C-alpha positions in Angstrom: -107.1 -73.0 -12.2 -106.5 -75.7 -9.5 -108.3 -77.8 -7.0 -107.4 -76.0 -3.6 -108.1 -77.3 -0.3 -106.8 -77.2 3.4 -106.9 -79.3 6.4 -106.7 -77.3 9.6 -104.9 -78.7 12.6 -105.3 -77.1 16.2 -102.6 -78.6 18.4 -103.2 -78.6 22.2 -101.9 -75.4 23.6 -101.4 -73.7 20.4 -102.6 -70.2 19.9 -102.9 -70.3 16.1 -104.1 -73.0 13.8 -102.1 -74.8 11.1 -103.2 -75.2 7.8 -102.1 -78.0 5.4 -102.6 -76.8 1.9 -102.9 -78.6 -1.4 -103.3 -76.8 -4.8 -104.2 -79.9 -6.7 -106.0 -82.1 -4.3 -108.5 -80.0 -2.3 -111.5 -82.1 -3.3 -109.8 -85.0 -1.7 -109.0 -83.6 1.8 -111.5 -85.6 3.6 -110.1 -88.8 2.1 -106.6 -87.7 2.6 -107.2 -87.0 6.3 -108.9 -90.4 6.8 -106.2 -92.2 5.0 -103.7 -90.5 7.4 -106.0 -91.6 10.4 -105.4 -95.3 9.3 -101.6 -94.8 9.6 -102.0 -94.0 13.3 -100.4 -91.6 15.7 -103.8 -90.0 16.2 -103.0 -89.3 20.0 -99.8 -87.7 19.2 -100.6 -84.1 17.7 -97.1 -83.3 16.3 -96.5 -87.0 14.8 -100.1 -87.0 13.3 -99.8 -83.6 11.7 -96.6 -84.8 9.8 -98.6 -88.0 8.9 -101.4 -86.1 7.5 -99.0 -83.7 5.4 -97.1 -86.7 4.4 -100.3 -88.3 3.2 -101.4 -85.2 1.4 -97.8 -84.9 -0.6 -98.0 -88.6 -1.1 -94.4 -88.8 -2.5 -94.4 -85.6 -4.5 -91.0 -84.0 -3.6 -91.2 -80.9 -5.9 -91.1 -77.5 -4.5 -94.8 -76.4 -5.5 -98.5 -77.6 -5.0 -98.3 -78.0 -1.3 -97.7 -75.6 1.8 -98.1 -75.2 5.4 -99.3 -71.9 6.9 -99.8 -70.8 10.6 -102.8 -68.5 11.5 -104.5 -68.4 8.3 -105.0 -70.6 5.2 -103.8 -70.3 1.6 -106.2 -70.3 -1.1 -109.3 -72.7 -0.5 -112.2 -73.8 -2.4 -113.9 -76.6 -0.1 -115.3 -77.1 3.4 -112.4 -77.5 5.5 -111.9 -80.3 8.2 -110.6 -79.1 11.5 -108.5 -81.5 13.5 -108.2 -80.9 17.2 -107.7 -82.9 20.4 -110.0 -82.9 23.4 -108.9 -84.8 26.4 -106.1 -86.5 24.5 -108.5 -87.8 21.6 -108.6 -86.6 18.2 -111.8 -84.7 17.0 -112.6 -83.8 13.5 -115.2 -80.8 13.2 -116.5 -80.4 9.6 -119.7 -78.7 8.6 -121.0 -78.0 11.8 -120.6 -81.5 13.2 -118.0 -83.1 15.2 -116.5 -86.7 14.5 -114.3 -89.3 16.2 -111.1 -90.4 14.3 -112.7 -93.8 13.8 -116.1 -92.5 12.6 -114.2 -90.2 10.1 -112.0 -92.9 8.9 -115.0 -95.2 8.4 -116.8 -92.6 6.3 -113.7 -91.5 4.0 -110.7 -93.9 4.1 -109.6 -96.0 1.2 -111.7 -94.0 -1.3 -108.6 -92.8 -3.3 -107.2 -94.9 -5.9 -103.5 -95.1 -7.0 -103.7 -92.2 -9.4 -104.9 -90.2 -6.4 -108.4 -89.7 -7.7 -111.8 -90.7 -5.9 -112.9 -94.0 -6.4 -116.4 -93.9 -7.7 -119.2 -95.3 -5.6 -122.3 -96.7 -6.5 
């Protein structure tokens, strides 16, 4: 049982990917990533990675439900957005297509309500 998902982050010069894991909010990783983009620091990989994980955790200071792994992901149920930087600019690869950070934010940001659930769209 769960709703497992990951955001993969490839920082410049790294030899392994970093995976930000959520056990209960996997169906929301695209929206979580978009909300992190709106908070800024997209041009600074280390800061942005922290912002994205902080957005994923969203105030949950317990010791379960979230994780960070290097080189391989934890359990997963959904397509994984892959964040990388090319020429100093963030690029998100998802389902065999590349997106700019602004395109990603316009598609997914602001769709999670205060209960951390997806807001229905018409």
